[in-house]
mmJSON file of the N, C-alpha and C atoms, coordinates in Angstrom:
{"data_MODEL":{"atom_site":{
"group_PDB":["ATOM","ATOM","ATOM","ATOM","ATOM","ATOM","ATOM","ATOM","ATOM","ATOM","ATOM","ATOM","ATOM","ATOM","ATOM","ATOM","ATOM","ATOM","ATOM","ATOM","ATOM","ATOM","ATOM","ATOM","ATOM","ATOM","ATOM","ATOM","ATOM","ATOM","ATOM","ATOM","ATOM","ATOM","ATOM","ATOM","ATOM","ATOM","ATOM","ATOM","ATOM","ATOM","ATOM","ATOM","ATOM","ATOM","ATOM","ATOM","ATOM","ATOM","ATOM","ATOM","ATOM","ATOM","ATOM","ATOM","ATOM","ATOM","ATOM","ATOM","ATOM","ATOM","ATOM","ATOM","ATOM","ATOM","ATOM","ATOM","ATOM","ATOM","ATOM","ATOM","ATOM","ATOM","ATOM","ATOM","ATOM","ATOM","ATOM","ATOM","ATOM","ATOM","ATOM","ATOM","ATOM","ATOM","ATOM","ATOM","ATOM","ATOM","ATOM","ATOM","ATOM","ATOM","ATOM","ATOM","ATOM","ATOM","ATOM","ATOM","ATOM","ATOM","ATOM","ATOM","ATOM","ATOM","ATOM","ATOM","ATOM","ATOM","ATOM","ATOM","ATOM","ATOM","ATOM","ATOM","ATOM","ATOM","ATOM","ATOM","ATOM","ATOM","ATOM","ATOM","ATOM","ATOM","ATOM","ATOM","ATOM","ATOM","ATOM","ATOM","ATOM","ATOM","ATOM","ATOM","ATOM","ATOM","ATOM","ATOM","ATOM","ATOM","ATOM","ATOM","ATOM","ATOM","ATOM","ATOM","ATOM","ATOM","ATOM","ATOM","ATOM","ATOM","ATOM","ATOM","ATOM","ATOM","ATOM","ATOM","ATOM","ATOM","ATOM","ATOM","ATOM","ATOM","ATOM","ATOM","ATOM","ATOM","ATOM","ATOM","ATOM","ATOM","ATOM","ATOM","ATOM","ATOM","ATOM","ATOM","ATOM","ATOM","ATOM","ATOM","ATOM","ATOM","ATOM","ATOM","ATOM","ATOM","ATOM","ATOM","ATOM","ATOM","ATOM","ATOM","ATOM","ATOM","ATOM","ATOM","ATOM","ATOM","ATOM","ATOM","ATOM","ATOM","ATOM","ATOM","ATOM","ATOM","ATOM","ATOM","ATOM"],
"id":[1,2,3,4,5,6,7,8,9,10,11,12,13,14,15,16,17,18,19,20,21,22,23,24,25,26,27,28,29,30,31,32,33,34,35,36,37,38,39,40,41,42,43,44,45,46,47,48,49,50,51,52,53,54,55,56,57,58,59,60,61,62,63,64,65,66,67,68,69,70,71,72,73,74,75,76,77,78,79,80,81,82,83,84,85,86,87,88,89,90,91,92,93,94,95,96,97,98,99,100,101,102,103,104,105,106,107,108,109,110,111,112,113,114,115,116,117,118,119,120,121,122,123,124,125,126,127,128,129,130,131,132,133,134,135,136,137,138,139,140,141,142,143,144,145,146,147,148,149,150,151,152,153,154,155,156,157,158,159,160,161,162,163,164,165,166,167,168,169,170,171,172,173,174,175,176,177,178,179,180,181,182,183,184,185,186,187,188,189,190,191,192,193,194,195,196,197,198,199,200,201,202,203,204,205,206,207,208,209,210,211,212,213],
"type_symbol":["N","C","C","N","C","C","N","C","C","N","C","C","N","C","C","N","C","C","N","C","C","N","C","C","N","C","C","N","C","C","N","C","C","N","C","C","N","C","C","N","C","C","N","C","C","N","C","C","N","C","C","N","C","C","N","C","C","N","C","C","N","C","C","N","C","C","N","C","C","N","C","C","N","C","C","N","C","C","N","C","C","N","C","C","N","C","C","N","C","C","N","C","C","N","C","C","N","C","C","N","C","C","N","C","C","N","C","C","N","C","C","N","C","C","N","C","C","N","C","C","N","C","C","N","C","C","N","C","C","N","C","C","N","C","C","N","C","C","N","C","C","N","C","C","N","C","C","N","C","C","N","C","C","N","C","C","N","C","C","N","C","C","N","C","C","N","C","C","N","C","C","N","C","C","N","C","C","N","C","C","N","C","C","N","C","C","N","C","C","N","C","C","N","C","C","N","C","C","N","C","C","N","C","C","N","C","C","N","C","C","N","C","C"],
"label_atom_id":["N","CA","C","N","CA","C","N","CA","C","N","CA","C","N","CA","C","N","CA","C","N","CA","C","N","CA","C","N","CA","C","N","CA","C","N","CA","C","N","CA","C","N","CA","C","N","CA","C","N","CA","C","N","CA","C","N","CA","C","N","CA","C","N","CA","C","N","CA","C","N","CA","C","N","CA","C","N","CA","C","N","CA","C","N","CA","C","N","CA","C","N","CA","C","N","CA","C","N","CA","C","N","CA","C","N","CA","C","N","CA","C","N","CA","C","N","CA","C","N","CA","C","N","CA","C","N","CA","C","N","CA","C","N","CA","C","N","CA","C","N","CA","C","N","CA","C","N","CA","C","N","CA","C","N","CA","C","N","CA","C","N","CA","C","N","CA","C","N","CA","C","N","CA","C","N","CA","C","N","CA","C","N","CA","C","N","CA","C","N","CA","C","N","CA","C","N","CA","C","N","CA","C","N","CA","C","N","CA","C","N","CA","C","N","CA","C","N","CA","C","N","CA","C","N","CA","C","N","CA","C","N","CA","C","N","CA","C","N","CA","C","N","CA","C","N","CA","C"],
"label_alt_id":[null,null,null,null,null,null,null,null,null,null,null,null,null,null,null,null,null,null,null,null,null,null,null,null,null,null,null,null,null,null,null,null,null,null,null,null,null,null,null,null,null,null,null,null,null,null,null,null,null,null,null,null,null,null,null,null,null,null,null,null,null,null,null,null,null,null,null,null,null,null,null,null,null,null,null,null,null,null,null,null,null,null,null,null,null,null,null,null,null,null,null,null,null,null,null,null,null,null,null,null,null,null,null,null,null,null,null,null,null,null,null,null,null,null,null,null,null,null,null,null,null,null,null,null,null,null,null,null,null,null,null,null,null,null,null,null,null,null,null,null,null,null,null,null,null,null,null,null,null,null,null,null,null,null,null,null,null,null,null,null,null,null,null,null,null,null,null,null,null,null,null,null,null,null,null,null,null,null,null,null,null,null,null,null,null,null,null,null,null,null,null,null,null,null,null,null,null,null,null,null,null,null,null,null,null,null,null,null,null,null,null,null,null],
"label_comp_id":["MET","MET","MET","LYS","LYS","LYS","TYR","TYR","TYR","ARG","ARG","ARG","THR","THR","THR","LYS","LYS","LYS","TRP","TRP","TRP","VAL","VAL","VAL","VAL","VAL","VAL","LEU","LEU","LEU","ALA","ALA","ALA","LEU","LEU","LEU","CYS","CYS","CYS","SER","SER","SER","LEU","LEU","LEU","THR","THR","THR","ILE","ILE","ILE","VAL","VAL","VAL","MET","MET","MET","GLY","GLY","GLY","ILE","ILE","ILE","PHE","PHE","PHE","LEU","LEU","LEU","VAL","VAL","VAL","GLY","GLY","GLY","THR","THR","THR","GLN","GLN","GLN","SER","SER","SER","TYR","TYR","TYR","PHE","PHE","PHE","ASN","ASN","ASN","ASN","ASN","ASN","LYS","LYS","LYS","GLU","GLU","GLU","ILE","ILE","ILE","GLU","GLU","GLU","ASN","ASN","ASN","ALA","ALA","ALA","SER","SER","SER","ASP","ASP","ASP","GLN","GLN","GLN","CYS","CYS","CYS","TYR","TYR","TYR","GLU","GLU","GLU","ILE","ILE","ILE","GLY","GLY","GLY","GLY","GLY","GLY","THR","THR","THR","PRO","PRO","PRO","GLU","GLU","GLU","VAL","VAL","VAL","GLU","GLU","GLU","SER","SER","SER","ASP","ASP","ASP","PHE","PHE","PHE","LEU","LEU","LEU","ALA","ALA","ALA","MET","MET","MET","ASN","ASN","ASN","TYR","TYR","TYR","SER","SER","SER","PHE","PHE","PHE","GLU","GLU","GLU","CYS","CYS","CYS","GLN","GLN","GLN","THR","THR","THR","ASP","ASP","ASP","GLU","GLU","GLU","GLY","GLY","GLY","SER","SER","SER","GLU","GLU","GLU"],
"label_asym_id":["A","A","A","A","A","A","A","A","A","A","A","A","A","A","A","A","A","A","A","A","A","A","A","A","A","A","A","A","A","A","A","A","A","A","A","A","A","A","A","A","A","A","A","A","A","A","A","A","A","A","A","A","A","A","A","A","A","A","A","A","A","A","A","A","A","A","A","A","A","A","A","A","A","A","A","A","A","A","A","A","A","A","A","A","A","A","A","A","A","A","A","A","A","A","A","A","A","A","A","A","A","A","A","A","A","A","A","A","A","A","A","A","A","A","A","A","A","A","A","A","A","A","A","A","A","A","A","A","A","A","A","A","A","A","A","A","A","A","A","A","A","A","A","A","A","A","A","A","A","A","A","A","A","A","A","A","A","A","A","A","A","A","A","A","A","A","A","A","A","A","A","A","A","A","A","A","A","A","A","A","A","A","A","A","A","A","A","A","A","A","A","A","A","A","A","A","A","A","A","A","A","A","A","A","A","A","A","A","A","A","A","A","A"],
"label_entity_id":["1","1","1","1","1","1","1","1","1","1","1","1","1","1","1","1","1","1","1","1","1","1","1","1","1","1","1","1","1","1","1","1","1","1","1","1","1","1","1","1","1","1","1","1","1","1","1","1","1","1","1","1","1","1","1","1","1","1","1","1","1","1","1","1","1","1","1","1","1","1","1","1","1","1","1","1","1","1","1","1","1","1","1","1","1","1","1","1","1","1","1","1","1","1","1","1","1","1","1","1","1","1","1","1","1","1","1","1","1","1","1","1","1","1","1","1","1","1","1","1","1","1","1","1","1","1","1","1","1","1","1","1","1","1","1","1","1","1","1","1","1","1","1","1","1","1","1","1","1","1","1","1","1","1","1","1","1","1","1","1","1","1","1","1","1","1","1","1","1","1","1","1","1","1","1","1","1","1","1","1","1","1","1","1","1","1","1","1","1","1","1","1","1","1","1","1","1","1","1","1","1","1","1","1","1","1","1","1","1","1","1","1","1"],
"label_seq_id":[1,1,1,2,2,2,3,3,3,4,4,4,5,5,5,6,6,6,7,7,7,8,8,8,9,9,9,10,10,10,11,11,11,12,12,12,13,13,13,14,14,14,15,15,15,16,16,16,17,17,17,18,18,18,19,19,19,20,20,20,21,21,21,22,22,22,23,23,23,24,24,24,25,25,25,26,26,26,27,27,27,28,28,28,29,29,29,30,30,30,31,31,31,32,32,32,33,33,33,34,34,34,35,35,35,36,36,36,37,37,37,38,38,38,39,39,39,40,40,40,41,41,41,42,42,42,43,43,43,44,44,44,45,45,45,46,46,46,47,47,47,48,48,48,49,49,49,50,50,50,51,51,51,52,52,52,53,53,53,54,54,54,55,55,55,56,56,56,57,57,57,58,58,58,59,59,59,60,60,60,61,61,61,62,62,62,63,63,63,64,64,64,65,65,65,66,66,66,67,67,67,68,68,68,69,69,69,70,70,70,71,71,71],
"pdbx_PDB_ins_code":[null,null,null,null,null,null,null,null,null,null,null,null,null,null,null,null,null,null,null,null,null,null,null,null,null,null,null,null,null,null,null,null,null,null,null,null,null,null,null,null,null,null,null,null,null,null,null,null,null,null,null,null,null,null,null,null,null,null,null,null,null,null,null,null,null,null,null,null,null,null,null,null,null,null,null,null,null,null,null,null,null,null,null,null,null,null,null,null,null,null,null,null,null,null,null,null,null,null,null,null,null,null,null,null,null,null,null,null,null,null,null,null,null,null,null,null,null,null,null,null,null,null,null,null,null,null,null,null,null,null,null,null,null,null,null,null,null,null,null,null,null,null,null,null,null,null,null,null,null,null,null,null,null,null,null,null,null,null,null,null,null,null,null,null,null,null,null,null,null,null,null,null,null,null,null,null,null,null,null,null,null,null,null,null,null,null,null,null,null,null,null,null,null,null,null,null,null,null,null,null,null,null,null,null,null,null,null,null,null,null,null,null,null],
"Cartn_x":[92.019,91.271,92.108,90.995,91.528,92.18,93.176,94.289,93.345,92.449,91.51,91.11,90.432,89.964,90.872,92.062,92.969,93.288,93.365,93.807,92.684,91.435,90.169,90.411,90.904,90.824,92.073,93.125,94.136,93.751,93.151,93.22,91.948,90.689,90.067,90.838,91.308,92.144,93.253,93.888,94.66,93.891,92.976,91.855,91.41,90.868,90.33,91.561,92.739,93.734,94.174,94.394,94.824,93.646,92.026,91.069,90.997,91.487,91.675,92.691,93.923,94.856,94.361,93.524,93.226,92.225,91.508,90.048,91.176,92.049,92.673,93.839,94.181,94.787,94.032,92.871,91.743,91.239,91.062,90.471,91.829,93.038,93.758,94.213,94.217,94.25,93.199,91.856,90.938,90.895,91.155,91.243,92.459,93.793,94.713,94.381,93.742,93.191,92.161,91.397,90.498,91.066,92.1,92.957,93.336,93.899,94.876,93.924,92.533,91.321,91.121,91.241,90.522,91.674,92.828,94.078,94.234,94.048,94.114,92.831,91.697,90.758,90.871,91.665,91.929,92.923,94.262,95.244,94.309,93.287,92.785,92.065,91.623,91.166,92.057,93.146,94.255,94.301,93.919,94.212,95.325,95.369,96.575,95.831,95.856,95.5,96.075,95.176,96.089,95.2,96.195,95.693,96.254,95.564,96.348,95.39,96.241,95.895,96.673,96.087,96.652,97.492,97.788,98.671,97.751,98.231,97.39,96.108,96.254,95.202,93.868,93.626,92.415,91.428,91.98,91.109,92.157,91.087,91.847,90.663,91.611,90.733,91.297,90.244,91.128,90.428,91.156,90.884,91.283,90.664,91.529,91.613,92.707,92.933,93.096,91.775,92.298,92.401,93.354,93.286,92.102,90.689,89.972,89.716,90.466,90.45,91.55,92.399,93.647,92.992,92.313,91.676,91.808],
"Cartn_y":[101.331,102.173,103.671,104.693,105.707,106.377,107.455,107.84,108.01,108.988,109.51,108.359,107.429,106.296,105.313,105.086,104.734,105.365,106.735,107.559,107.365,107.522,107.39,106.077,104.911,103.569,103.507,104.072,104.246,105.031,106.142,106.967,106.289,105.153,104.741,103.669,102.981,101.827,101.964,103.486,104.017,104.574,104.9,105.485,104.572,103.192,102.033,102.063,101.488,100.739,101.799,103.064,104.194,103.813,104.132,103.642,102.753,101.574,100.012,100.075,100.589,100.878,101.685,103.024,103.97,103.094,102.448,101.406,100.689,99.758,98.85,99.446,100.76,101.245,101.893,102.514,102.852,101.804,100.925,99.673,99.142,98.979,98.441,99.576,101.139,102.052,101.663,101.697,101.731,100.743,99.281,98.19,98.142,98.626,98.767,99.867,100.699,101.815,101.322,100.397,99.464,98.399,97.849,96.675,97.679,99.055,99.861,100.204,100.46,101.087,99.617,98.733,97.526,97.083,97.198,96.647,97.564,99.03,99.933,99.704,99.623,99.028,97.924,97.111,95.716,95.89,96.726,97.095,97.799,98.982,99.542,98.319,97.585,96.558,95.657,95.471,94.847,93.297,93.475,92.382,92.367,90.973,91.199,90.827,91.544,91.608,90.47,89.635,88.58,88.967,89.214,89.637,88.8,88.135,87.405,88.201,88.796,89.323,88.931,88.973,88.53,90.103,89.556,90.688,92.016,93.196,94.247,94.471,93.417,93.799,93.461,93.073,92.987,92.054,90.992,89.895,89.845,89.787,89.899,89.464,88.479,88.075,88.799,89.138,89.421,88.942,88.844,88.614,88.96,89.65,90.144,89.141,88.434,87.692,88.266,87.998,88.7,87.247,87.905,87.117,86.987,86.577,86.808,86.176,85.237,84.231,84.972,85.927,86.439,87.174,87.394,88.415,87.862],
"Cartn_z":[71.384,72.161,71.94,72.174,72.087,73.102,72.843,74.237,75.485,75.011,75.889,77.161,76.296,77.144,77.814,77.313,77.823,79.356,79.073,80.471,81.481,81.003,82.079,82.79,81.728,82.553,83.533,82.971,84.029,85.334,84.829,86.516,87.29,86.682,87.384,88.304,87.256,88.148,89.197,89.269,90.077,91.17,90.914,92.484,92.841,92.281,93.299,93.74,93.578,94.096,95.427,94.99,96.394,97.365,96.732,97.788,98.853,97.956,98.585,99.864,99.348,100.372,101.631,101.261,102.252,103.178,102.434,103.477,104.361,103.742,104.943,105.741,105.53,106.044,107.478,107.417,108.239,109.07,108.557,109.451,110.077,109.689,110.641,111.927,111.226,112.461,113.546,112.9,113.999,114.926,114.352,115.138,116.326,115.79,116.67,117.907,117.896,118.52,119.447,119.254,119.758,120.749,120.414,121.0,122.019,121.928,123.142,124.05,123.459,124.569,125.349,124.831,125.494,126.329,126.158,127.07,128.131,127.671,128.955,129.965,129.736,130.517,131.344,130.566,131.385,132.4,131.892,133.239,133.861,134.204,134.982,136.1,135.495,136.812,137.189,136.645,137.539,136.723,135.152,134.509,133.377,132.992,131.682,130.672,129.55,128.181,127.332,126.889,125.843,124.341,123.373,121.99,121.388,120.188,119.231,117.812,116.983,115.92,114.665,113.587,112.277,111.473,110.384,109.734,109.756,109.936,110.074,111.192,111.744,113.105,112.51,111.405,110.607,111.514,111.694,112.497,114.217,114.917,116.198,117.152,118.364,119.614,120.919,121.606,123.039,124.119,124.964,126.47,127.685,128.654,129.847,131.058,131.456,132.558,133.677,134.556,135.942,137.199,138.039,139.485,140.127,140.226,141.019,142.275,142.441,143.639,144.49,144.144,144.946,146.153,146.601,147.704,148.876],
"occupancy":[1.0,1.0,1.0,1.0,1.0,1.0,1.0,1.0,1.0,1.0,1.0,1.0,1.0,1.0,1.0,1.0,1.0,1.0,1.0,1.0,1.0,1.0,1.0,1.0,1.0,1.0,1.0,1.0,1.0,1.0,1.0,1.0,1.0,1.0,1.0,1.0,1.0,1.0,1.0,1.0,1.0,1.0,1.0,1.0,1.0,1.0,1.0,1.0,1.0,1.0,1.0,1.0,1.0,1.0,1.0,1.0,1.0,1.0,1.0,1.0,1.0,1.0,1.0,1.0,1.0,1.0,1.0,1.0,1.0,1.0,1.0,1.0,1.0,1.0,1.0,1.0,1.0,1.0,1.0,1.0,1.0,1.0,1.0,1.0,1.0,1.0,1.0,1.0,1.0,1.0,1.0,1.0,1.0,1.0,1.0,1.0,1.0,1.0,1.0,1.0,1.0,1.0,1.0,1.0,1.0,1.0,1.0,1.0,1.0,1.0,1.0,1.0,1.0,1.0,1.0,1.0,1.0,1.0,1.0,1.0,1.0,1.0,1.0,1.0,1.0,1.0,1.0,1.0,1.0,1.0,1.0,1.0,1.0,1.0,1.0,1.0,1.0,1.0,1.0,1.0,1.0,1.0,1.0,1.0,1.0,1.0,1.0,1.0,1.0,1.0,1.0,1.0,1.0,1.0,1.0,1.0,1.0,1.0,1.0,1.0,1.0,1.0,1.0,1.0,1.0,1.0,1.0,1.0,1.0,1.0,1.0,1.0,1.0,1.0,1.0,1.0,1.0,1.0,1.0,1.0,1.0,1.0,1.0,1.0,1.0,1.0,1.0,1.0,1.0,1.0,1.0,1.0,1.0,1.0,1.0,1.0,1.0,1.0,1.0,1.0,1.0,1.0,1.0,1.0,1.0,1.0,1.0,1.0,1.0,1.0,1.0,1.0,1.0],
"B_iso_or_equiv":[0.0,0.0,0.0,0.0,0.0,0.0,0.0,0.0,0.0,0.0,0.0,0.0,0.0,0.0,0.0,0.0,0.0,0.0,0.0,0.0,0.0,0.0,0.0,0.0,0.0,0.0,0.0,0.0,0.0,0.0,0.0,0.0,0.0,0.0,0.0,0.0,0.0,0.0,0.0,0.0,0.0,0.0,0.0,0.0,0.0,0.0,0.0,0.0,0.0,0.0,0.0,0.0,0.0,0.0,0.0,0.0,0.0,0.0,0.0,0.0,0.0,0.0,0.0,0.0,0.0,0.0,0.0,0.0,0.0,0.0,0.0,0.0,0.0,0.0,0.0,0.0,0.0,0.0,0.0,0.0,0.0,0.0,0.0,0.0,0.0,0.0,0.0,0.0,0.0,0.0,0.0,0.0,0.0,0.0,0.0,0.0,0.0,0.0,0.0,0.0,0.0,0.0,0.0,0.0,0.0,0.0,0.0,0.0,0.0,0.0,0.0,0.0,0.0,0.0,0.0,0.0,0.0,0.0,0.0,0.0,0.0,0.0,0.0,0.0,0.0,0.0,0.0,0.0,0.0,0.0,0.0,0.0,0.0,0.0,0.0,0.0,0.0,0.0,0.0,0.0,0.0,0.0,0.0,0.0,0.0,0.0,0.0,0.0,0.0,0.0,0.0,0.0,0.0,0.0,0.0,0.0,0.0,0.0,0.0,0.0,0.0,0.0,0.0,0.0,0.0,0.0,0.0,0.0,0.0,0.0,0.0,0.0,0.0,0.0,0.0,0.0,0.0,0.0,0.0,0.0,0.0,0.0,0.0,0.0,0.0,0.0,0.0,0.0,0.0,0.0,0.0,0.0,0.0,0.0,0.0,0.0,0.0,0.0,0.0,0.0,0.0,0.0,0.0,0.0,0.0,0.0,0.0,0.0,0.0,0.0,0.0,0.0,0.0],
"pdbx_formal_charge":[null,null,null,null,null,null,null,null,null,null,null,null,null,null,null,null,null,null,null,null,null,null,null,null,null,null,null,null,null,null,null,null,null,null,null,null,null,null,null,null,null,null,null,null,null,null,null,null,null,null,null,null,null,null,null,null,null,null,null,null,null,null,null,null,null,null,null,null,null,null,null,null,null,null,null,null,null,null,null,null,null,null,null,null,null,null,null,null,null,null,null,null,null,null,null,null,null,null,null,null,null,null,null,null,null,null,null,null,null,null,null,null,null,null,null,null,null,null,null,null,null,null,null,null,null,null,null,null,null,null,null,null,null,null,null,null,null,null,null,null,null,null,null,null,null,null,null,null,null,null,null,null,null,null,null,null,null,null,null,null,null,null,null,null,null,null,null,null,null,null,null,null,null,null,null,null,null,null,null,null,null,null,null,null,null,null,null,null,null,null,null,null,null,null,null,null,null,null,null,null,null,null,null,null,null,null,null,null,null,null,null,null,null],
"auth_seq_id":[1,1,1,2,2,2,3,3,3,4,4,4,5,5,5,6,6,6,7,7,7,8,8,8,9,9,9,10,10,10,11,11,11,12,12,12,13,13,13,14,14,14,15,15,15,16,16,16,17,17,17,18,18,18,19,19,19,20,20,20,21,21,21,22,22,22,23,23,23,24,24,24,25,25,25,26,26,26,27,27,27,28,28,28,29,29,29,30,30,30,31,31,31,32,32,32,33,33,33,34,34,34,35,35,35,36,36,36,37,37,37,38,38,38,39,39,39,40,40,40,41,41,41,42,42,42,43,43,43,44,44,44,45,45,45,46,46,46,47,47,47,48,48,48,49,49,49,50,50,50,51,51,51,52,52,52,53,53,53,54,54,54,55,55,55,56,56,56,57,57,57,58,58,58,59,59,59,60,60,60,61,61,61,62,62,62,63,63,63,64,64,64,65,65,65,66,66,66,67,67,67,68,68,68,69,69,69,70,70,70,71,71,71],
"auth_comp_id":["MET","MET","MET","LYS","LYS","LYS","TYR","TYR","TYR","ARG","ARG","ARG","THR","THR","THR","LYS","LYS","LYS","TRP","TRP","TRP","VAL","VAL","VAL","VAL","VAL","VAL","LEU","LEU","LEU","ALA","ALA","ALA","LEU","LEU","LEU","CYS","CYS","CYS","SER","SER","SER","LEU","LEU","LEU","THR","THR","THR","ILE","ILE","ILE","VAL","VAL","VAL","MET","MET","MET","GLY","GLY","GLY","ILE","ILE","ILE","PHE","PHE","PHE","LEU","LEU","LEU","VAL","VAL","VAL","GLY","GLY","GLY","THR","THR","THR","GLN","GLN","GLN","SER","SER","SER","TYR","TYR","TYR","PHE","PHE","PHE","ASN","ASN","ASN","ASN","ASN","ASN","LYS","LYS","LYS","GLU","GLU","GLU","ILE","ILE","ILE","GLU","GLU","GLU","ASN","ASN","ASN","ALA","ALA","ALA","SER","SER","SER","ASP","ASP","ASP","GLN","GLN","GLN","CYS","CYS","CYS","TYR","TYR","TYR","GLU","GLU","GLU","ILE","ILE","ILE","GLY","GLY","GLY","GLY","GLY","GLY","THR","THR","THR","PRO","PRO","PRO","GLU","GLU","GLU","VAL","VAL","VAL","GLU","GLU","GLU","SER","SER","SER","ASP","ASP","ASP","PHE","PHE","PHE","LEU","LEU","LEU","ALA","ALA","ALA","MET","MET","MET","ASN","ASN","ASN","TYR","TYR","TYR","SER","SER","SER","PHE","PHE","PHE","GLU","GLU","GLU","CYS","CYS","CYS","GLN","GLN","GLN","THR","THR","THR","ASP","ASP","ASP","GLU","GLU","GLU","GLY","GLY","GLY","SER","SER","SER","GLU","GLU","GLU"],
"auth_asym_id":["A","A","A","A","A","A","A","A","A","A","A","A","A","A","A","A","A","A","A","A","A","A","A","A","A","A","A","A","A","A","A","A","A","A","A","A","A","A","A","A","A","A","A","A","A","A","A","A","A","A","A","A","A","A","A","A","A","A","A","A","A","A","A","A","A","A","A","A","A","A","A","A","A","A","A","A","A","A","A","A","A","A","A","A","A","A","A","A","A","A","A","A","A","A","A","A","A","A","A","A","A","A","A","A","A","A","A","A","A","A","A","A","A","A","A","A","A","A","A","A","A","A","A","A","A","A","A","A","A","A","A","A","A","A","A","A","A","A","A","A","A","A","A","A","A","A","A","A","A","A","A","A","A","A","A","A","A","A","A","A","A","A","A","A","A","A","A","A","A","A","A","A","A","A","A","A","A","A","A","A","A","A","A","A","A","A","A","A","A","A","A","A","A","A","A","A","A","A","A","A","A","A","A","A","A","A","A","A","A","A","A","A","A"],
"auth_atom_id":["N","CA","C","N","CA","C","N","CA","C","N","CA","C","N","CA","C","N","CA","C","N","CA","C","N","CA","C","N","CA","C","N","CA","C","N","CA","C","N","CA","C","N","CA","C","N","CA","C","N","CA","C","N","CA","C","N","CA","C","N","CA","C","N","CA","C","N","CA","C","N","CA","C","N","CA","C","N","CA","C","N","CA","C","N","CA","C","N","CA","C","N","CA","C","N","CA","C","N","CA","C","N","CA","C","N","CA","C","N","CA","C","N","CA","C","N","CA","C","N","CA","C","N","CA","C","N","CA","C","N","CA","C","N","CA","C","N","CA","C","N","CA","C","N","CA","C","N","CA","C","N","CA","C","N","CA","C","N","CA","C","N","CA","C","N","CA","C","N","CA","C","N","CA","C","N","CA","C","N","CA","C","N","CA","C","N","CA","C","N","CA","C","N","CA","C","N","CA","C","N","CA","C","N","CA","C","N","CA","C","N","CA","C","N","CA","C","N","CA","C","N","CA","C","N","CA","C","N","CA","C","N","CA","C","N","CA","C","N","CA","C","N","CA","C","N","CA","C"],
"pdbx_PDB_model_num":[1,1,1,1,1,1,1,1,1,1,1,1,1,1,1,1,1,1,1,1,1,1,1,1,1,1,1,1,1,1,1,1,1,1,1,1,1,1,1,1,1,1,1,1,1,1,1,1,1,1,1,1,1,1,1,1,1,1,1,1,1,1,1,1,1,1,1,1,1,1,1,1,1,1,1,1,1,1,1,1,1,1,1,1,1,1,1,1,1,1,1,1,1,1,1,1,1,1,1,1,1,1,1,1,1,1,1,1,1,1,1,1,1,1,1,1,1,1,1,1,1,1,1,1,1,1,1,1,1,1,1,1,1,1,1,1,1,1,1,1,1,1,1,1,1,1,1,1,1,1,1,1,1,1,1,1,1,1,1,1,1,1,1,1,1,1,1,1,1,1,1,1,1,1,1,1,1,1,1,1,1,1,1,1,1,1,1,1,1,1,1,1,1,1,1,1,1,1,1,1,1,1,1,1,1,1,1,1,1,1,1,1,1]
}}}
């Protein structure tokens, strides 16, 4: 391979890795913001949020537990 071809391949691989890291980070950030917003809304109605998430909050489940029968 020529020097220029190796440089182009290396640049494309590096760009792909950086973009992948950026996309994963962005997804994690917005999922965390969504969980935070849902938790705040749960607290506003007097509930207790229950959140289960995996690494970097890429997948999560959310449930708001309220005491409906305590009036």
